[in-house]
PDB file of N, CA, C and O in Angstrom:
ATOM      1  N   MET A   1       5.146 -26.600  92.910  1.00  0.00           N
ATOM      2  CA  MET A   1       7.109 -27.012  92.533  1.00  0.00           C
ATOM      3  C   MET A   1       7.454 -26.416  91.804  1.00  0.00           C
ATOM      4  O   MET A   1       8.330 -25.590  92.059  1.00  0.00           O
ATOM      5  N   LYS A   2       6.930 -26.553  90.546  1.00  0.00           N
ATOM      6  CA  LYS A   2       8.328 -25.820  89.300  1.00  0.00           C
ATOM      7  C   LYS A   2       9.224 -24.966  90.005  1.00  0.00           C
ATOM      8  O   LYS A   2      10.449 -25.071  89.943  1.00  0.00           O
ATOM      9  N   LEU A   3       8.584 -24.089  90.701  1.00  0.00           N
ATOM     10  CA  LEU A   3       8.968 -22.146  91.723  1.00  0.00           C
ATOM     11  C   LEU A   3       9.411 -22.949  92.579  1.00  0.00           C
ATOM     12  O   LEU A   3       8.235 -23.113  92.903  1.00  0.00           O
ATOM     13  N   LEU A   4       9.875 -23.508  93.156  1.00  0.00           N
ATOM     14  CA  LEU A   4       9.932 -23.564  94.417  1.00  0.00           C
ATOM     15  C   LEU A   4      11.719 -23.512  93.577  1.00  0.00           C
ATOM     16  O   LEU A   4      11.741 -22.399  93.053  1.00  0.00           O
ATOM     17  N   PRO A   5      12.541 -23.935  93.398  1.00  0.00           N
ATOM     18  CA  PRO A   5      14.135 -23.600  93.824  1.00  0.00           C
ATOM     19  C   PRO A   5      13.983 -21.203  93.731  1.00  0.00           C
ATOM     20  O   PRO A   5      14.520 -20.210  94.223  1.00  0.00           O
ATOM     21  N   TRP A   6      13.182 -21.479  93.017  1.00  0.00           N
ATOM     22  CA  TRP A   6      13.197 -19.713  93.041  1.00  0.00           C
ATOM     23  C   TRP A   6      12.744 -18.561  94.027  1.00  0.00           C
ATOM     24  O   TRP A   6      12.966 -17.369  94.234  1.00  0.00           O
ATOM     25  N   GLU A   7      11.522 -20.235  94.806  1.00  0.00           N
ATOM     26  CA  GLU A   7      10.558 -19.357  95.801  1.00  0.00           C
ATOM     27  C   GLU A   7      12.045 -19.507  97.545  1.00  0.00           C
ATOM     28  O   GLU A   7      12.109 -18.868  98.595  1.00  0.00           O
ATOM     29  N   LEU A   8      12.838 -20.544  97.027  1.00  0.00           N
ATOM     30  CA  LEU A   8      13.733 -20.844  98.203  1.00  0.00           C
ATOM     31  C   LEU A   8      14.171 -19.427  98.007  1.00  0.00           C
ATOM     32  O   LEU A   8      13.963 -18.660  98.947  1.00  0.00           O
ATOM     33  N   VAL A   9      14.760 -18.952  96.902  1.00  0.00           N
ATOM     34  CA  VAL A   9      16.210 -18.216  97.373  1.00  0.00           C
ATOM     35  C   VAL A   9      16.193 -16.949  97.679  1.00  0.00           C
ATOM     36  O   VAL A   9      17.094 -16.241  98.131  1.00  0.00           O
ATOM     37  N   HIS A  10      14.309 -16.524  97.203  1.00  0.00           N
ATOM     38  CA  HIS A  10      13.507 -15.652  97.709  1.00  0.00           C
ATOM     39  C   HIS A  10      13.968 -14.954  99.035  1.00  0.00           C
ATOM     40  O   HIS A  10      14.579 -13.950  99.402  1.00  0.00           O
ATOM     41  N   LEU A  11      13.157 -16.350  99.680  1.00  0.00           N
ATOM     42  CA  LEU A  11      13.148 -15.956 101.349  1.00  0.00           C
ATOM     43  C   LEU A  11      14.519 -16.612 102.073  1.00  0.00           C
ATOM     44  O   LEU A  11      14.808 -16.646 103.269  1.00  0.00           O
ATOM     45  N   ALA A  12      15.422 -17.233 100.642  1.00  0.00           N
ATOM     46  CA  ALA A  12      16.573 -17.051 101.879  1.00  0.00           C
ATOM     47  C   ALA A  12      17.435 -15.700 102.398  1.00  0.00           C
ATOM     48  O   ALA A  12      17.976 -15.291 103.425  1.00  0.00           O
ATOM     49  N   SER A  13      17.156 -15.190 100.707  1.00  0.00           N
ATOM     50  CA  SER A  13      17.866 -13.530 100.682  1.00  0.00           C
ATOM     51  C   SER A  13      16.701 -12.095 100.428  1.00  0.00           C
ATOM     52  O   SER A  13      17.143 -11.066  99.918  1.00  0.00           O
ATOM     53  N   PHE A  14      15.375 -12.189 100.803  1.00  0.00           N
ATOM     54  CA  PHE A  14      15.034 -12.060 101.226  1.00  0.00           C
ATOM     55  C   PHE A  14      14.398 -11.918 102.680  1.00  0.00           C
ATOM     56  O   PHE A  14      14.610 -11.061 103.537  1.00  0.00           O
ATOM     57  N   GLY A  15      13.445 -13.162 102.692  1.00  0.00           N
ATOM     58  CA  GLY A  15      13.414 -12.926 104.242  1.00  0.00           C
ATOM     59  C   GLY A  15      13.959 -13.784 105.017  1.00  0.00           C
ATOM     60  O   GLY A  15      14.574 -14.326 104.099  1.00  0.00           O
ATOM     61  N   LEU A  16      14.200 -14.250 105.723  1.00  0.00           N
ATOM     62  CA  LEU A  16      15.651 -13.917 106.314  1.00  0.00           C
ATOM     63  C   LEU A  16      16.605 -13.687 106.615  1.00  0.00           C
ATOM     64  O   LEU A  16      17.369 -14.501 107.135  1.00  0.00           O
ATOM     65  N   ALA A  17      16.929 -12.214 106.325  1.00  0.00           N
ATOM     66  CA  ALA A  17      17.923 -11.155 105.431  1.00  0.00           C
ATOM     67  C   ALA A  17      17.839 -10.804 107.161  1.00  0.00           C
ATOM     68  O   ALA A  17      16.813 -10.455 107.745  1.00  0.00           O
ATOM     69  N   SER A  18      19.350 -11.019 107.857  1.00  0.00           N
ATOM     70  CA  SER A  18      19.129  -9.812 109.259  1.00  0.00           C
ATOM     71  C   SER A  18      19.433  -8.536 109.280  1.00  0.00           C
ATOM     72  O   SER A  18      20.313  -8.253 108.468  1.00  0.00           O
ATOM     73  N   PRO A  19      18.951  -7.477 110.036  1.00  0.00           N
ATOM     74  CA  PRO A  19      18.976  -5.667 109.276  1.00  0.00           C
ATOM     75  C   PRO A  19      20.778  -5.842 109.599  1.00  0.00           C
ATOM     76  O   PRO A  19      21.427  -5.182 108.787  1.00  0.00           O
ATOM     77  N   ASP A  20      21.711  -6.660 110.702  1.00  0.00           N
ATOM     78  CA  ASP A  20      22.696  -6.120 110.074  1.00  0.00           C
ATOM     79  C   ASP A  20      23.527  -6.810 109.060  1.00  0.00           C
ATOM     80  O   ASP A  20      24.740  -6.694 109.234  1.00  0.00           O
ATOM     81  N   GLY A  21      23.096  -7.576 107.933  1.00  0.00           N
ATOM     82  CA  GLY A  21      23.531  -7.960 107.329  1.00  0.00           C
ATOM     83  C   GLY A  21      24.186  -9.374 107.079  1.00  0.00           C
ATOM     84  O   GLY A  21      24.487  -9.842 105.981  1.00  0.00           O
ATOM     85  N   ASP A  22      24.285  -9.736 107.844  1.00  0.00           N
ATOM     86  CA  ASP A  22      24.986 -10.966 108.214  1.00  0.00           C
ATOM     87  C   ASP A  22      23.862 -12.039 107.780  1.00  0.00           C
ATOM     88  O   ASP A  22      22.635 -12.045 107.884  1.00  0.00           O
ATOM     89  N   PHE A  23      25.119 -13.249 107.071  1.00  0.00           N
ATOM     90  CA  PHE A  23      24.337 -14.060 105.894  1.00  0.00           C
ATOM     91  C   PHE A  23      24.598 -15.013 107.300  1.00  0.00           C
ATOM     92  O   PHE A  23      25.670 -15.080 107.901  1.00  0.00           O
ATOM     93  N   THR A  24      23.212 -15.798 107.698  1.00  0.00           N
ATOM     94  CA  THR A  24      23.058 -17.045 108.281  1.00  0.00           C
ATOM     95  C   THR A  24      23.792 -18.659 107.913  1.00  0.00           C
ATOM     96  O   THR A  24      24.860 -18.751 107.308  1.00  0.00           O
ATOM     97  N   ARG A  25      23.087 -19.727 108.347  1.00  0.00           N
ATOM     98  CA  ARG A  25      23.217 -21.067 107.976  1.00  0.00           C
ATOM     99  C   ARG A  25      22.073 -21.211 106.889  1.00  0.00           C
ATOM    100  O   ARG A  25      21.964 -21.477 105.692  1.00  0.00           O
ATOM    101  N   LEU A  26      21.318 -20.901 107.930  1.00  0.00           N
ATOM    102  CA  LEU A  26      19.398 -21.281 107.396  1.00  0.00           C
ATOM    103  C   LEU A  26      19.542 -20.554 106.105  1.00  0.00           C
ATOM    104  O   LEU A  26      18.570 -20.953 105.465  1.00  0.00           O
ATOM    105  N   GLN A  27      20.362 -19.506 105.165  1.00  0.00           N
ATOM    106  CA  GLN A  27      19.917 -18.988 104.901  1.00  0.00           C
ATOM    107  C   GLN A  27      20.622 -19.356 103.911  1.00  0.00           C
ATOM    108  O   GLN A  27      20.191 -19.031 102.805  1.00  0.00           O
ATOM    109  N   GLY A  28      22.054 -20.226 103.982  1.00  0.00           N
ATOM    110  CA  GLY A  28      22.973 -20.577 103.296  1.00  0.00           C
ATOM    111  C   GLY A  28      22.046 -22.479 102.981  1.00  0.00           C
ATOM    112  O   GLY A  28      22.092 -22.788 101.790  1.00  0.00           O
ATOM    113  N   ALA A  29      21.520 -23.272 103.659  1.00  0.00           N
ATOM    114  CA  ALA A  29      21.053 -24.053 103.695  1.00  0.00           C
ATOM    115  C   ALA A  29      19.812 -24.087 102.198  1.00  0.00           C
ATOM    116  O   ALA A  29      19.995 -24.906 101.297  1.00  0.00           O
ATOM    117  N   LEU A  30      18.723 -23.181 102.157  1.00  0.00           N
ATOM    118  CA  LEU A  30      17.937 -23.053 101.785  1.00  0.00           C
ATOM    119  C   LEU A  30      18.700 -22.542  99.918  1.00  0.00           C
ATOM    120  O   LEU A  30      18.094 -22.831  98.886  1.00  0.00           O
ATOM    121  N   LEU A  31      20.209 -21.703  99.926  1.00  0.00           N
ATOM    122  CA  LEU A  31      20.536 -21.490  99.110  1.00  0.00           C
ATOM    123  C   LEU A  31      20.894 -22.825  98.414  1.00  0.00           C
ATOM    124  O   LEU A  31      20.666 -23.068  97.229  1.00  0.00           O
ATOM    125  N   SER A  32      21.466 -23.635  99.273  1.00  0.00           N
ATOM    126  CA  SER A  32      22.403 -24.901  98.941  1.00  0.00           C
ATOM    127  C   SER A  32      21.197 -26.231  98.085  1.00  0.00           C
ATOM    128  O   SER A  32      21.441 -26.795  97.018  1.00  0.00           O
ATOM    129  N   LEU A  33      19.531 -26.501  99.231  1.00  0.00           N
ATOM    130  CA  LEU A  33      18.897 -26.725  98.414  1.00  0.00           C
ATOM    131  C   LEU A  33      17.766 -26.328  96.878  1.00  0.00           C
ATOM    132  O   LEU A  33      17.049 -27.115  96.260  1.00  0.00           O
ATOM    133  N   ALA A  34      18.040 -24.440  96.576  1.00  0.00           N
ATOM    134  CA  ALA A  34      17.863 -23.947  95.962  1.00  0.00           C
ATOM    135  C   ALA A  34      18.503 -25.088  94.699  1.00  0.00           C
ATOM    136  O   ALA A  34      17.890 -25.939  94.054  1.00  0.00           O
ATOM    137  N   TRP A  35      19.816 -24.742  94.672  1.00  0.00           N
ATOM    138  CA  TRP A  35      20.751 -25.151  93.529  1.00  0.00           C
ATOM    139  C   TRP A  35      20.108 -27.063  93.653  1.00  0.00           C
ATOM    140  O   TRP A  35      19.357 -27.423  92.747  1.00  0.00           O
ATOM    141  N   LEU A  36      20.362 -27.794  94.437  1.00  0.00           N
ATOM    142  CA  LEU A  36      20.572 -28.617  94.098  1.00  0.00           C
ATOM    143  C   LEU A  36      19.069 -29.137  93.704  1.00  0.00           C
ATOM    144  O   LEU A  36      19.049 -30.251  93.181  1.00  0.00           O
ATOM    145  N   LEU A  37      17.324 -28.231  93.951  1.00  0.00           N
ATOM    146  CA  LEU A  37      16.427 -29.054  92.722  1.00  0.00           C
ATOM    147  C   LEU A  37      16.183 -28.696  91.545  1.00  0.00           C
ATOM    148  O   LEU A  37      15.346 -29.115  90.745  1.00  0.00           O
ATOM    149  N   ILE A  38      17.337 -27.493  91.422  1.00  0.00           N
ATOM    150  CA  ILE A  38      17.266 -27.357  90.419  1.00  0.00           C
ATOM    151  C   ILE A  38      18.829 -28.238  89.349  1.00  0.00           C
ATOM    152  O   ILE A  38      18.768 -28.160  88.122  1.00  0.00           O
ATOM    153  N   ARG A  39      19.675 -28.751  89.811  1.00  0.00           N
ATOM    154  CA  ARG A  39      19.761 -29.299  88.952  1.00  0.00           C
ATOM    155  C   ARG A  39      19.140 -30.767  88.982  1.00  0.00           C
ATOM    156  O   ARG A  39      19.499 -31.632  88.184  1.00  0.00           O
ATOM    157  N   PHE A  40      18.211 -30.968  89.934  1.00  0.00           N
ATOM    158  CA  PHE A  40      17.676 -32.679  89.703  1.00  0.00           C
ATOM    159  C   PHE A  40      16.598 -32.478  88.964  1.00  0.00           C
ATOM    160  O   PHE A  40      15.875 -33.391  88.565  1.00  0.00           O
ATOM    161  N   TYR A  41      16.382 -31.004  88.684  1.00  0.00           N
ATOM    162  CA  TYR A  41      14.698 -31.041  87.804  1.00  0.00           C
ATOM    163  C   TYR A  41      15.036 -30.525  86.427  1.00  0.00           C
ATOM    164  O   TYR A  41      14.161 -30.312  85.587  1.00  0.00           O
ATOM    165  N   LEU A  42      16.764 -30.262  86.135  1.00  0.00           N
ATOM    166  CA  LEU A  42      17.608 -30.279  84.798  1.00  0.00           C
ATOM    167  C   LEU A  42      18.175 -32.275  84.777  1.00  0.00           C
ATOM    168  O   LEU A  42      17.789 -32.856  83.762  1.00  0.00           O
ATOM    169  N   GLY A  43      18.426 -32.550  85.091  1.00  0.00           N
ATOM    170  CA  GLY A  43      18.618 -34.193  85.666  1.00  0.00           C
ATOM    171  C   GLY A  43      17.780 -35.063  84.822  1.00  0.00           C
ATOM    172  O   GLY A  43      17.929 -35.795  83.844  1.00  0.00           O
ATOM    173  N   TRP A  44      16.503 -34.543  85.886  1.00  0.00           N
ATOM    174  CA  TRP A  44      15.207 -35.254  85.561  1.00  0.00           C
ATOM    175  C   TRP A  44      15.195 -35.087  83.927  1.00  0.00           C
ATOM    176  O   TRP A  44      15.680 -35.789  83.040  1.00  0.00           O
ATOM    177  N   THR A  45      14.463 -33.906  83.898  1.00  0.00           N
ATOM    178  CA  THR A  45      14.886 -33.205  82.151  1.00  0.00           C
ATOM    179  C   THR A  45      15.637 -33.581  81.242  1.00  0.00           C
ATOM    180  O   THR A  45      14.996 -33.822  80.219  1.00  0.00           O
ATOM    181  N   LEU A  46      16.963 -33.780  81.123  1.00  0.00           N
ATOM    182  CA  LEU A  46      17.392 -34.539  80.406  1.00  0.00           C
ATOM    183  C   LEU A  46      17.871 -35.750  80.781  1.00  0.00           C
ATOM    184  O   LEU A  46      19.035 -35.862  80.397  1.00  0.00           O
ATOM    185  N   ALA A  47      17.305 -37.138  81.629  1.00  0.00           N
ATOM    186  CA  ALA A  47      17.035 -38.125  81.932  1.00  0.00           C
ATOM    187  C   ALA A  47      15.289 -38.284  80.994  1.00  0.00           C
ATOM    188  O   ALA A  47      15.266 -39.401  80.477  1.00  0.00           O
ATOM    189  N   THR A  48      14.624 -37.890  80.843  1.00  0.00           N
ATOM    190  CA  THR A  48      13.011 -37.954  80.031  1.00  0.00           C
ATOM    191  C   THR A  48      13.688 -37.658  78.475  1.00  0.00           C
ATOM    192  O   THR A  48      13.097 -38.209  77.547  1.00  0.00           O
ATOM    193  N   ARG A  49      14.598 -37.025  78.218  1.00  0.00           N
ATOM    194  CA  ARG A  49      14.742 -36.520  76.945  1.00  0.00           C
ATOM    195  C   ARG A  49      14.022 -35.001  76.842  1.00  0.00           C
ATOM    196  O   ARG A  49      14.028 -34.424  75.755  1.00  0.00           O
ATOM    197  N   GLY A  50      13.361 -34.340  78.100  1.00  0.00           N
ATOM    198  CA  GLY A  50      12.859 -33.335  77.668  1.00  0.00           C
ATOM    199  C   GLY A  50      11.218 -33.825  77.704  1.00  0.00           C
ATOM    200  O   GLY A  50      10.449 -32.864  77.738  1.00  0.00           O
ATOM    201  N   ARG A  51      10.699 -34.897  77.702  1.00  0.00           N
ATOM    202  CA  ARG A  51       9.325 -34.805  77.558  1.00  0.00           C
ATOM    203  C   ARG A  51       8.665 -35.009  78.295  1.00  0.00           C
ATOM    204  O   ARG A  51       7.491 -35.216  77.986  1.00  0.00           O
ATOM    205  N   SER A  52       9.373 -35.088  80.612  1.00  0.00           N
ATOM    206  CA  SER A  52       8.657 -34.900  82.016  1.00  0.00           C
ATOM    207  C   SER A  52       9.699 -34.041  81.825  1.00  0.00           C
ATOM    208  O   SER A  52      10.662 -33.856  81.080  1.00  0.00           O
ATOM    209  N   SER A  53       8.930 -33.409  83.148  1.00  0.00           N
ATOM    210  CA  SER A  53      10.847 -32.737  84.486  1.00  0.00           C
ATOM    211  C   SER A  53       9.437 -33.205  86.314  1.00  0.00           C
ATOM    212  O   SER A  53       8.341 -33.758  86.412  1.00  0.00           O
ATOM    213  N   PRO A  54       9.990 -32.838  86.879  1.00  0.00           N
ATOM    214  CA  PRO A  54       9.196 -33.704  88.094  1.00  0.00           C
ATOM    215  C   PRO A  54       7.915 -33.246  88.433  1.00  0.00           C
ATOM    216  O   PRO A  54       7.072 -33.940  89.002  1.00  0.00           O
ATOM    217  N   HIS A  55       7.727 -31.771  87.995  1.00  0.00           N
ATOM    218  CA  HIS A  55       6.222 -31.159  87.916  1.00  0.00           C
ATOM    219  C   HIS A  55       4.999 -31.766  87.872  1.00  0.00           C
ATOM    220  O   HIS A  55       4.079 -31.967  88.664  1.00  0.00           O
ATOM    221  N   ASP A  56       5.418 -32.169  85.909  1.00  0.00           N
ATOM    222  CA  ASP A  56       4.457 -33.162  84.767  1.00  0.00           C
ATOM    223  C   ASP A  56       4.440 -34.282  85.291  1.00  0.00           C
ATOM    224  O   ASP A  56       3.354 -34.849  85.172  1.00  0.00           O
ATOM    225  N   HIS A  57       6.048 -35.429  86.408  1.00  0.00           N
ATOM    226  CA  HIS A  57       5.277 -36.682  86.695  1.00  0.00           C
ATOM    227  C   HIS A  57       4.543 -36.599  87.358  1.00  0.00           C
ATOM    228  O   HIS A  57       3.694 -37.481  87.228  1.00  0.00           O
ATOM    229  N   ILE A  58       4.247 -35.453  88.645  1.00  0.00           N
ATOM    230  CA  ILE A  58       3.550 -35.583  89.811  1.00  0.00           C
ATOM    231  C   ILE A  58       1.670 -35.200  89.457  1.00  0.00           C
ATOM    232  O   ILE A  58       0.728 -35.447  90.210  1.00  0.00           O
ATOM    233  N   ALA A  59       1.621 -34.554  88.099  1.00  0.00           N
ATOM    234  CA  ALA A  59       0.426 -34.040  87.782  1.00  0.00           C
ATOM    235  C   ALA A  59      -0.003 -35.222  86.579  1.00  0.00           C
ATOM    236  O   ALA A  59      -1.171 -35.446  86.262  1.00  0.00           O
ATOM    237  N   GLY A  60       0.981 -35.796  86.091  1.00  0.00           N
ATOM    238  CA  GLY A  60       0.251 -36.937  85.429  1.00  0.00           C
ATOM    239  C   GLY A  60       0.949 -36.547  84.051  1.00  0.00           C
ATOM    240  O   GLY A  60       1.166 -37.528  83.339  1.00  0.00           O
ATOM    241  N   THR A  61       1.394 -35.169  83.460  1.00  0.00           N
ATOM    242  CA  THR A  61       1.450 -35.268  82.263  1.00  0.00           C
ATOM    243  C   THR A  61       3.490 -35.882  81.504  1.00  0.00           C
ATOM    244  O   THR A  61       4.633 -36.335  81.565  1.00  0.00           O
ATOM    245  N   CYS A  62       2.530 -35.402  81.010  1.00  0.00           N
ATOM    246  CA  CYS A  62       4.018 -35.694  79.850  1.00  0.00           C
ATOM    247  C   CYS A  62       4.324 -35.220  78.533  1.00  0.00           C
ATOM    248  O   CYS A  62       3.335 -35.492  77.851  1.00  0.00           O
ATOM    249  N   ILE A  63       5.424 -34.492  77.630  1.00  0.00           N
ATOM    250  CA  ILE A  63       5.391 -33.209  76.799  1.00  0.00           C
ATOM    251  C   ILE A  63       5.107 -34.598  75.216  1.00  0.00           C
ATOM    252  O   ILE A  63       5.463 -35.775  75.160  1.00  0.00           O
ATOM    253  N   GLY A  64       4.609 -34.033  74.539  1.00  0.00           N
ATOM    254  CA  GLY A  64       5.028 -34.968  72.902  1.00  0.00           C
ATOM    255  C   GLY A  64       4.958 -34.474  72.014  1.00  0.00           C
ATOM    256  O   GLY A  64       5.499 -33.422  72.351  1.00  0.00           O
ATOM    257  N   ARG A  65       4.744 -34.365  71.177  1.00  0.00           N
ATOM    258  CA  ARG A  65       4.374 -34.018  69.495  1.00  0.00           C
ATOM    259  C   ARG A  65       2.855 -34.833  69.061  1.00  0.00           C
ATOM    260  O   ARG A  65       2.250 -35.898  69.181  1.00  0.00           O
ATOM    261  N   VAL A  66       2.783 -33.673  68.565  1.00  0.00           N
ATOM    262  CA  VAL A  66       0.683 -34.045  67.902  1.00  0.00           C
ATOM    263  C   VAL A  66       1.190 -33.979  66.604  1.00  0.00           C
ATOM    264  O   VAL A  66       1.920 -32.996  66.477  1.00  0.00           O
ATOM    265  N   SER A  67       1.101 -34.537  65.762  1.00  0.00           N
ATOM    266  CA  SER A  67       0.270 -34.522  63.958  1.00  0.00           C
ATOM    267  C   SER A  67      -0.388 -33.545  64.314  1.00  0.00           C
ATOM    268  O   SER A  67      -0.908 -33.137  65.353  1.00  0.00           O
ATOM    269  N   PRO A  68      -0.235 -33.084  62.801  1.00  0.00           N
ATOM    270  CA  PRO A  68      -1.059 -31.880  62.708  1.00  0.00           C
ATOM    271  C   PRO A  68      -2.268 -32.239  61.210  1.00  0.00           C
ATOM    272  O   PRO A  68      -1.930 -32.722  60.129  1.00  0.00           O
ATOM    273  N   VAL A  69      -3.724 -31.802  61.643  1.00  0.00           N
ATOM    274  CA  VAL A  69      -4.953 -32.810  61.185  1.00  0.00           C
ATOM    275  C   VAL A  69      -4.958 -31.996  60.429  1.00  0.00           C
ATOM    276  O   VAL A  69      -5.111 -30.785  60.589  1.00  0.00           O
ATOM    277  N   SER A  70      -4.699 -32.900  59.036  1.00  0.00           N
ATOM    278  CA  SER A  70      -5.090 -32.628  57.278  1.00  0.00           C
ATOM    279  C   SER A  70      -6.574 -33.120  57.453  1.00  0.00           C
ATOM    280  O   SER A  70      -7.075 -33.906  58.256  1.00  0.00           O
ATOM    281  N   GLY A  71      -7.305 -32.096  56.021  1.00  0.00           N
ATOM    282  CA  GLY A  71      -8.512 -31.979  55.878  1.00  0.00           C
ATOM    283  C   GLY A  71      -8.668 -30.680  55.381  1.00  0.00           C
ATOM    284  O   GLY A  71      -9.792 -30.247  55.126  1.00  0.00           O
TER     285      GLY A  71
END
């Protein structure tokens, strides 16, 4: 999930490229979806103050500080 926008851009740019170089609506839709996902991820991260991202939520993990062990 973390790399989904990256992979969508690759699919749209290279995987669906036509031999004549024309840009298709599907390519545009995938690139738009990638940008929406990036904005969603950024918004989520800002809303949780950097403690969670969507893929952290799915995995049930969270970022936090740990006190150093003294002794």
